[in-house]
C-alpha positions as CSV (number, residue, x, y, z in Angstrom):
1,X,-16.1,56.2,-41.9
2,X,-19.1,54.9,-43.8
3,X,-18.9,52.4,-46.7
4,X,-20.9,54.9,-48.7
5,X,-18.0,57.4,-48.4
6,X,-16.1,55.2,-50.9
7,X,-18.8,55.1,-53.6
8,X,-18.5,56.7,-57.0
9,X,-20.5,56.5,-60.3
10,X,-19.0,54.3,-62.9
11,X,-20.6,53.9,-66.4
12,X,-21.0,50.2,-67.2
13,X,-19.2,50.6,-70.5
14,X,-16.0,51.5,-68.7
15,X,-15.7,48.1,-67.2
16,X,-13.1,46.3,-69.3
17,X,-14.4,43.0,-70.6
18,X,-11.3,41.7,-72.4
19,X,-7.6,42.2,-72.0
20,X,-5.7,44.3,-74.5
21,X,-3.7,42.4,-77.1
22,X,-0.5,43.9,-75.7
23,X,-0.3,43.7,-71.9
24,X,1.9,46.7,-71.6
25,X,-0.2,49.1,-73.8
26,X,-2.7,49.9,-71.0
27,X,-3.1,53.5,-69.9
28,X,-1.4,54.3,-66.6
29,X,-2.3,57.3,-64.4
30,X,0.6,58.4,-62.3
31,X,-0.5,59.8,-59.0
32,X,2.2,61.9,-57.2
33,X,1.4,61.7,-53.5
34,X,3.5,64.7,-52.4
35,X,2.4,67.2,-55.1
36,X,-1.0,65.9,-55.9
37,X,-0.1,65.9,-59.6
38,X,-1.8,63.4,-61.9
39,X,-0.1,62.3,-65.2
40,X,-1.5,60.3,-68.1
41,X,1.0,57.8,-69.4
42,X,1.1,54.4,-71.0
43,X,2.2,51.4,-68.9
44,X,5.3,50.8,-70.9
45,X,6.5,54.1,-69.6
46,X,6.7,52.7,-66.1
47,X,10.5,52.3,-66.2
48,X,10.8,56.1,-66.2
49,X,9.7,56.2,-62.6
50,X,12.2,53.8,-61.1
51,X,15.9,54.2,-60.1
52,X,18.8,52.0,-59.4
53,X,18.3,50.3,-56.0
54,X,14.6,50.5,-56.0
55,X,12.8,47.2,-55.0
56,X,9.6,46.0,-56.7
57,X,7.7,43.3,-54.9
58,X,5.4,41.1,-56.9
59,X,2.9,38.4,-55.9
60,X,3.8,35.1,-57.8
61,X,0.6,33.3,-57.1
62,X,-1.0,31.4,-59.9
63,X,-4.8,31.2,-60.5
64,X,-6.2,27.7,-60.5
65,X,-9.3,26.8,-62.6
66,X,-11.3,27.2,-59.3
67,X,-14.8,27.3,-60.6
68,X,-16.7,24.0,-60.8
69,X,-20.2,23.4,-62.0
70,X,-22.0,20.2,-60.7
71,X,-25.2,18.7,-59.5
72,X,-26.4,17.5,-56.1
73,X,-26.5,13.7,-56.3
74,X,-29.8,13.3,-54.4
75,X,-31.9,15.9,-56.3
76,X,-30.0,16.9,-59.4
77,X,-30.0,20.6,-58.2
78,X,-27.3,22.7,-60.0
79,X,-24.5,23.8,-57.8
80,X,-21.4,26.0,-58.4
81,X,-18.3,25.8,-56.2
82,X,-15.5,28.3,-56.1
83,X,-12.5,26.7,-54.5
84,X,-10.9,29.2,-52.1
85,X,-8.3,27.4,-50.0
86,X,-6.9,23.9,-49.8
87,X,-6.8,22.4,-46.3
88,X,-5.6,19.0,-45.1
89,X,-6.9,15.6,-46.4
90,X,-8.3,16.9,-49.7
91,X,-10.7,19.3,-47.9
92,X,-11.2,22.7,-49.6
93,X,-12.9,25.8,-48.3
94,X,-15.4,26.8,-51.0
95,X,-17.8,29.5,-51.8
96,X,-21.0,27.8,-53.0
97,X,-23.6,29.1,-55.4
98,X,-27.1,27.7,-54.5
99,X,-25.5,27.1,-51.1
100,X,-28.9,26.4,-49.4
101,X,-29.0,22.9,-50.9
102,X,-25.6,21.9,-49.5
103,X,-25.9,20.4,-46.0
104,X,-23.4,18.3,-44.1
105,X,-23.1,15.0,-46.0
106,X,-24.3,16.4,-49.3
107,X,-22.4,15.1,-52.3
108,X,-21.9,17.1,-55.4
109,X,-20.9,15.4,-58.6
110,X,-18.9,17.0,-61.4
111,X,-18.6,15.7,-65.0
112,X,-20.3,12.3,-64.6
113,X,-18.7,11.6,-61.3
114,X,-15.0,12.0,-62.3
115,X,-14.8,14.3,-59.4
116,X,-17.1,14.5,-56.4
117,X,-17.2,16.8,-53.3
118,X,-18.9,15.9,-50.0
119,X,-19.8,18.7,-47.5
120,X,-18.1,18.3,-44.2
121,X,-19.0,21.7,-42.6
122,X,-21.4,24.5,-43.3
123,X,-20.1,28.0,-42.8
124,X,-21.7,31.5,-43.0
125,X,-22.5,33.5,-46.2
126,X,-22.2,30.6,-48.6
127,X,-19.0,29.1,-47.3
128,X,-18.8,25.3,-47.3
129,X,-15.9,23.0,-46.4
130,X,-15.9,20.2,-49.0
131,X,-13.9,17.0,-49.2
132,X,-12.8,16.1,-52.7
133,X,-13.4,12.5,-53.9
134,X,-11.5,11.3,-56.9
135,X,-9.0,8.9,-58.4
136,X,-5.7,10.1,-59.8
137,X,-4.0,13.5,-59.3
138,X,-6.3,16.2,-58.1
139,X,-4.5,19.1,-59.9
140,X,-4.6,17.2,-63.2
141,X,-8.4,16.6,-62.8
142,X,-9.0,20.2,-61.8
143,X,-7.1,21.4,-64.9
144,X,-9.4,19.3,-67.0
145,X,-12.7,20.0,-65.3
146,X,-12.4,23.4,-63.8
147,X,-13.1,26.8,-65.2
148,X,-11.2,30.1,-65.1
149,X,-12.8,32.0,-62.2
150,X,-13.4,35.4,-63.9
151,X,-15.1,38.1,-61.8
152,X,-18.9,38.4,-62.2
153,X,-18.6,41.8,-64.0
154,X,-16.8,40.2,-66.9
155,X,-19.3,38.8,-69.4
156,X,-17.1,38.1,-72.4
157,X,-15.4,34.8,-73.0
158,X,-11.7,34.7,-72.3
159,X,-10.1,33.1,-75.3
160,X,-6.7,32.6,-73.8
161,X,-6.8,31.6,-70.0
162,X,-3.1,32.7,-69.7
163,X,-4.2,36.3,-70.0
164,X,-5.8,36.0,-66.5
165,X,-2.3,35.0,-65.2
166,X,0.7,37.3,-64.7
167,X,3.8,36.4,-66.7
168,X,5.5,35.5,-63.4
169,X,2.7,33.3,-61.9
170,X,4.1,30.0,-60.6
171,X,2.6,29.1,-57.2
172,X,-0.8,27.5,-57.7
173,X,-3.6,28.5,-55.3
174,X,-5.5,31.7,-56.1
175,X,-9.2,32.0,-56.8
176,X,-8.6,35.4,-58.6
177,X,-5.7,37.0,-60.3
178,X,-3.5,39.7,-58.7
179,X,-4.6,42.0,-61.5
180,X,-2.1,44.9,-61.2
181,X,0.5,42.4,-62.4
182,X,-1.3,41.6,-65.6
183,X,0.3,44.7,-67.3
184,X,3.8,43.5,-67.0
185,X,5.8,41.6,-69.7
186,X,9.2,39.9,-69.5
187,X,10.6,42.8,-71.6
188,X,9.4,45.4,-69.0
189,X,11.1,43.4,-66.2
190,X,14.2,43.1,-68.2
191,X,14.3,46.9,-68.8
192,X,13.7,47.5,-65.0
193,X,16.6,45.1,-64.1
194,X,18.8,46.9,-66.6
195,X,18.3,50.1,-64.6
196,X,19.3,48.3,-61.4
197,X,15.9,47.7,-60.0
198,X,15.6,44.7,-57.8
199,X,12.7,42.3,-58.2
200,X,11.5,40.4,-55.1
201,X,8.6,37.9,-54.8
202,X,6.0,37.1,-52.2
203,X,3.0,34.7,-52.4
204,X,-0.5,35.5,-51.3
205,X,-3.3,33.3,-52.6
206,X,-6.1,35.6,-53.5
207,X,-9.5,34.7,-52.1
208,X,-12.5,36.3,-50.4
209,X,-10.4,38.7,-48.4
210,X,-9.6,40.5,-51.6
211,X,-12.8,40.3,-53.6
212,X,-15.8,39.8,-51.3
213,X,-18.1,42.9,-51.3
214,X,-18.6,44.8,-48.1
215,X,-22.0,44.5,-46.4
216,X,-21.5,46.7,-43.4
217,X,-22.5,50.4,-43.1
218,X,-19.5,51.3,-40.9
219,X,-16.2,50.2,-42.4
220,X,-14.8,49.3,-39.0
221,X,-17.4,46.6,-38.7
222,X,-16.2,44.7,-41.8
223,X,-14.3,41.5,-41.1
224,X,-11.8,40.4,-43.7
225,X,-11.7,36.7,-44.8
226,X,-8.3,35.1,-44.2
227,X,-5.8,34.7,-47.0
228,X,-2.6,32.6,-46.9
229,X,0.8,34.2,-47.6
230,X,4.5,33.3,-47.7
231,X,7.7,35.3,-47.6
232,X,11.1,33.7,-48.4
233,X,14.4,34.5,-46.6
234,X,15.7,35.9,-49.9
235,X,12.9,38.4,-50.1
236,X,13.1,39.3,-46.4
237,X,16.9,40.0,-46.8
238,X,16.3,42.2,-49.9
239,X,13.6,44.2,-48.2
240,X,15.4,44.6,-44.9
241,X,18.5,45.9,-46.7
242,X,16.4,48.4,-48.7
243,X,14.8,49.7,-45.5
244,X,18.2,50.0,-43.8
245,X,19.7,51.8,-46.7
246,X,16.7,54.1,-47.3
247,X,16.0,52.7,-50.8
248,X,12.4,52.7,-52.1
249,X,10.0,49.7,-52.0
250,X,7.2,49.4,-54.5
251,X,4.4,46.8,-54.3
252,X,2.7,45.5,-57.4
253,X,-0.9,45.2,-56.4
254,X,-2.9,45.3,-53.1
255,X,-2.1,41.6,-52.4
256,X,1.6,42.3,-52.3
257,X,0.8,45.3,-50.0
258,X,-1.2,43.1,-47.6
259,X,1.6,40.6,-47.5
260,X,4.3,43.2,-46.7
261,X,2.3,45.0,-44.1
262,X,1.1,41.7,-42.5
263,X,4.7,40.5,-42.1
264,X,5.8,43.8,-40.7
265,X,3.0,44.0,-38.2
266,X,4.0,40.6,-36.9
267,X,7.7,41.2,-36.5
268,X,8.5,44.9,-37.0
269,X,10.8,43.8,-39.8
270,X,10.7,41.4,-42.7
271,X,11.2,37.7,-41.9
272,X,10.9,34.4,-43.8
273,X,7.5,33.2,-42.7
274,X,4.1,32.0,-43.7
275,X,0.7,32.8,-42.2
276,X,-2.9,33.9,-42.7
277,X,-3.8,37.5,-42.9
278,X,-7.1,39.3,-42.2
279,X,-5.5,42.7,-42.4
280,X,-7.9,45.4,-43.5
281,X,-6.3,48.7,-44.5
282,X,-8.4,51.8,-44.6
283,X,-7.8,55.5,-43.9
284,X,-6.2,56.0,-40.6
285,X,-3.9,53.0,-41.0
286,X,-0.3,53.5,-40.0
287,X,1.9,52.5,-43.0
288,X,5.3,50.8,-42.5
289,X,6.6,49.2,-45.7
290,X,6.1,50.8,-49.1
291,X,7.0,54.0,-50.9
292,X,4.7,53.4,-53.8
293,X,2.4,50.9,-55.5
294,X,0.9,49.9,-58.8
295,X,-2.8,49.1,-58.7
296,X,-5.8,48.8,-61.0
297,X,-9.0,50.8,-60.6
298,X,-11.2,49.2,-58.1
299,X,-14.9,48.6,-57.5
300,X,-16.9,51.3,-55.6
301,X,-17.3,50.7,-51.9
302,X,-14.6,47.9,-51.9
303,X,-11.9,47.2,-49.4
304,X,-9.4,47.8,-52.2
305,X,-10.4,51.4,-52.9
306,X,-10.2,52.0,-49.1
307,X,-6.6,50.7,-49.1
308,X,-5.8,53.1,-52.0
309,X,-7.4,56.0,-50.2
310,X,-5.4,55.2,-47.1
311,X,-2.1,55.2,-49.0
312,X,-2.6,58.1,-51.4
313,X,-5.1,60.1,-49.3
314,X,-8.8,60.2,-49.6
315,X,-9.2,63.4,-51.6
316,X,-6.4,62.6,-54.0
317,X,-7.7,59.1,-54.6
318,X,-11.2,60.4,-55.6
319,X,-9.7,63.2,-57.6
320,X,-7.8,60.5,-59.6
321,X,-10.9,58.3,-59.9
322,X,-13.0,61.2,-61.2
323,X,-10.3,62.0,-63.8
324,X,-10.3,58.3,-64.8
325,X,-14.1,58.2,-65.3
326,X,-14.1,61.6,-67.1
327,X,-11.3,60.5,-69.4
328,X,-12.7,57.0,-69.9
329,X,-10.0,54.9,-68.5
330,X,-10.8,51.1,-68.5
331,X,-11.7,49.8,-65.1
332,X,-11.3,46.6,-62.9
333,X,-9.4,43.4,-63.7
334,X,-8.6,43.8,-67.4
335,X,-8.6,47.6,-67.2
336,X,-5.9,50.3,-66.9
337,X,-3.8,51.0,-63.9
338,X,-2.5,53.6,-61.5
339,X,1.1,54.1,-60.3
340,X,1.2,55.9,-56.9
341,X,4.6,57.3,-56.2
342,X,6.2,59.5,-53.5
343,X,8.2,61.4,-56.1
């Protein structure tokens, strides 16, 4: 298939620029895989679609203030770094703006030198490995100097940075939010648990694998960037029991999906583990783990819309997207959502 097969026209005014005041008041399109029916609901209605024994899997990653603005010490050239993944010895994999000025040995200074970063390796497509130089505790310095890494299509200022975090975010490490989870409130989870729904957690730190645009004509030629994930023994036990007993598993967001499918593809079951995944899901993929998912509306020609087309079916996916455009749903990170269910 071609990347262009996953294009659609989206008016710019439908790209949500700010979150709603009430997380759970977003619109929710319910996509019924089996019948092809599309329903218009409000997110707070989501409890109507779950039953006792269903399992919901959420990604508990927390977004770090991963965007840093600095200058090259030798020339004063302005440089932007997006921290993608922490490695050993204070080395970070970064995506660099104005990357051409960053060579091995280049030092970037942030905020009058309170934090510096020295390039130790040059990668492809703007990737640089940078060693952080500082005194004190890095996370505290980053919290003071870093910026919320909002996507480039969001141009409005975010007054409350916590609105780019899920209410269950706790494991620091993401360069972007797992945005399907932004709709949930503690009250919604309490209502789901009251119905006997089981909540399980995984961790996948969102990076380039999720949000980097595709630049290949044939989708099979696209290579995903690795993202780090973890699954606990508790979550593995919950999921294996649900599989054995024929109970439904729902994933909140594409990052939860990638974690579940990556673990299953390694072991043919769920296990406590950690790893790196480059899994790219597109139509033709053989699914193993989920019965439904909640997801936002994604960019044209993105790996994420390809995953949705694989799960819901290509024709039904684009039928839903056409309806969303025609009925002026809000799109992307702060936008509305879609619940895909097998009922």
